[in-house]
N, C-alpha and C positions, 0 to 999 in steps of 0.2 A: 580253570576251565569252567564256564557256566554250563552245568549239565542239564538244566531244564529250561523250557520256555513255557511259562504258566505252570501247568501240572504235567506237561508232556516232556519226557526226556528226548533230547535231540540226538540225531545220528551223527557220528563222527567219520571223517575221511580216513583213508589209509595213512596219509601224512601225519594227521593229528594223533592217531593211535601209535604210530611208530615213534613219534616224539614223546608221547605219554609213557610208553614202555621202554624208551631208550634202545630201540632195536632198529634194524634195517628193514626195508621193504621185503627183501628176499627172506629174511628170518620170519617176518610176519606171515608171508605166504606159506612157508613151511609149517608154521604153527597152526595155521588154518587147516591145512591138508592132513598133517600127521598127528597133531596134538589136540585138535578139536577146538581151537580158539573160536569163540562165537562171533560169526560174521555173516552178513547177507550180501550176496552179489546182486547188484541192480544194474542191468546192462553190462557195461564193461568196468564198472567201479565197485569197490567193496565199501560197505558201510558197517559201522560198529556202534554198540551202546556201551558206554564206559561202565555202567553198573553191571552188565553181563560179563565184561572182561574182569572187573574186580572180583566178582563171584567166582569166575573160572579160576582165577589165581588163588583165591582163598580156599577153594574146594580141595586143592592139593591132590586132585584126581591123579591116579597112577599114570594115565596116558599123558598128563601134563609134564611128567618127570622124565619121560624117555628122551634119549639123546636125539637131536635132529641131524 
């Protein structure tokens, strides 16, 4: 995945992030709501920055570890 356009990181769609993380859409929505997966809702669509998701995963934050 090309993460930047020039010096600006691009936003990724729900489908792209689900593929990147090997999870379903439902799991992604649960992680956004209950685990704090970094995402922005624009209208009816969710957008993500891969760098923020990678940092969220690396942080090992306790709320990332709770069962969904």
